[in-house]
N, C-alpha and C positions, 0 to 999 in steps of 0.2 A: 700461765704456761711454763712448765719447768724447762730449764736449758736443754735437756736431752731431747725432749719432744720438739723444741724449737729447731735444734740442729738437724733432727731427722726430717722435718718439713722443708728446711733449706735444701737438704740433699735431694729430696724427692722432686722439688720444684726445679732444681738445676738439671736433674736427669730428664724431667718432662720437657723442659725447654730445649735441651740438647736433642732429644728424639724428635721434637717438632721441627727443628732446623734440618735434621737428617731427612725427614719426610718431604719438606719443601724442596730440598736439594735433589732428592731421588726422583720426585715426580715432575721436575722441571718448572715448578711454579715459583722458584726463587727469582727467576728473571722477570716476574711480574712486579718485583719490588726493587731490584737494584740493577745497575749496569753489570754486564757479564764480566767486566774487568775486575770487579771486586768480589767475585765469588769465593776466591781463596780466603778472604777475611771471614766469610761466613763459615766456611769449612773449619778454619782455625778456631773460631768461637764455639762451634759445635763440639769439637774435640776437647776443648778446655772445660766446657760445661759437663760433658759426660765423665771426664776424668775427675773433675772436682766432686761431682755428686757421688760417684762410685767410691772415691777415697773417703768422703765424709761418712758414708754408710759403713765402710769397712772399719773405720776408727771407732764408730759407735758400737759395732758388733764386738770388737776386741776389748772395749773398755767397759767395765762393769759400772752400773749407776752409783753415783756418790751417795753415801748415807751419813747423816749427821751422827748416828750412833757409833760409826766407825772411828770417829774423831774424839778421843778422850778429852781433848781440850775444848770441845765445843760446848758453849753455854746456852741454855734456853732462857736465861733471865731476861726480863723485859728491857733491861738496859743494853742488851747485846746489840751490836751494830750489824744490821742485815743489809747494809748498802751494797755489799758485794754479791748479794743474792737477788738484786732487783730484777724484775721481769724484763727480758730482752725486748727491744723495740720491734714492732710488727712491720715497720716500713720496708726493711729489706725483703721480707716475704711478699709484701704487696707489689714491690717493684719487679719481682720475678713473676708474679701472678698476672699482672696487667698485660704484658705482651702475649702470654699464653691464651688469655681470654680473647684478646683481639684476634689472634691467629685462628682460633677454633670457631669463634662466633661470627666473624666477618669473612665471608668467602672471598677468595682472590679473584678479582675481576679486572680486566684491562680497562684503562681509561678510554673513553669514547667521545661521541659528539657532545654529550652534556658537559663533560669536563672541558672540552674545546671551547664551548660557548662561554664558559666563565673565565677561561685563561686566555682566550684569543688564539687565532691561527695565523701564523706568518707564512706568506708566500714569497717574501722578498727580504726579510730581515737577515742581517749578518749573523753567522754562526760563530761559536767561540774560536774555532780554528780558522786561520786565514790562509791555509795552504790546502792544496788538493794533491792527493797521491797520484804519481804518474800512472799507476795501475788503474786508477779510476778513469783517467782520460783515455786509456787504451781499452777499457771495457766497452763492449757493444752497447749501443743505446737501449736495446730491448732488455738488457740485464741490469740497468741502473734503477735504483730505488728512488722514491720521492726525495729522500735525504741527499742522495747523490746529485740529483738534478739541481736542488737548491744550492748545494755546495758549488757546483760548476757555475751557476749564474751569479754567485756572490764573489767569485774569485777570478774568473776568466775575463780578459779584456775584449777578445774577439768572440762575441756571441753569435754573430751571423752564421758562423760555420755549423751551428746546431739547428738552424732553421730547416724544417722539413724532415729532420731525423725522426724515426718512429720510436715513440716512448711506449713502454709496457710496464705499468706500475700497478700495485695493489694498495688500496687504502679504504678507509670508511667514508661514507658520504657525509659531508658537512655542508650545510647551506648558509651562505652569507647573504643576508637580506640586501646588501648593497650590489650584488651581482645581478646581471640580466636573468630572465626566467629560464633561459636555456643553458645556464651554467651552474655547476656545483664545484666543490673542492674535494679532491681525493686526498684525504688527510691521514697522517700517521703521527704518533707521539714519539719523540726522541728523548732518551733518558741519558743524562750526563753522569750522574752519580746514583741517585735513587729516584723512585717514582715521585717523591715530593718536589723535585726540581724538573720534572718532565714538562716539555713544551710541545705544542702542536704545530706542525708545519704541513704544507700541502701544495698541490698544483691545481690551478684552475682547469676545469674540463668543460668543453663545449659539447653538449649532447642534446639533440632535439627532444629526446624522450626523458629528459631530466625529471619531469613531474612524476613519472612512474617509479622512481627510486625512493626507497625508504631511508629516512635519516638514520645514521649509524649502521646502515647496511654495508657489508664489505663487498667491494667490487674490484674486478680487474679491468683496467682501462688500456686500450691500445689505440694509437693514432699518431699522426704526424704532429710535430711541435710547430707552434707559431710563436714568435716573439712579440709581446705587447708591452705597453708601458703602464705602470700604476704608481702613482705618487712620485713620479720622476725617476723610477727605477725600471729596468727591463726585467720582465719575468716571463716564465714559460707558460704557454697555454696549449693544452692538448686538444686538438680537434678530433674528437673520438670517432673512430670507425666502428668500434665495438665497446660495449660496457656490459660485462658479464658478472652476475652475482657469484661470489665464491665464499667458502668457509673462512672464518677468521684465521690468520696464520697462527701456527703453534707459538711463535714468538711475535706478538703484535707490535712490540716496540723496536725502534731503530736506535743504534748506539753511535753517537758521533765519535 
């Protein structure tokens, strides 16, 4: 492959990767991959790739191909050293091509019960942040997410004040074989940086009709909280008054 063709392919792949990033940003699927806080880095990367690819094509357009015949000092003798004309390495092209192939061939799908089974689901584990925003404590109980409740139970000393409050959360159905037959976990994945570090958390739900729910089914759960103990820690249990199937949220992940 001559250098001119090589640089043209580099430019085309850079533009293709830039347009792919533009597509996942514009259709909202970017947040199936990363925490919303880091979206600006993706936008910056997209702009750099588009500018780099466009600039490379412009340089190639304005520069005529090199010809050995134009150089009177060029020798075609067998002893001539052609080391400076060695074929460029294909690895940079491959490194640009791999994320493109993955992006187009592997559909963006949110993590669900299958991933939760392999990674585990925490209903009491401490989160990275040891503080709770005062705004969260002032938020009505029916407005709190699964992540909000787990944060509260990990940081507040007086948990009895939350006994009997009505929770209203959305999550996918996850079944822990250690739980009684009338319980399941309303679970969500939380993403700290990117989907690679996502972890599942959830709240136990007591629901007599639990057997009728499908694993991975998204549900909205409403009911009063009861405080129970598990492995020496106090955790919330929703005594469900209603469990209603719902569509998966447009943003299925929660961001600590």
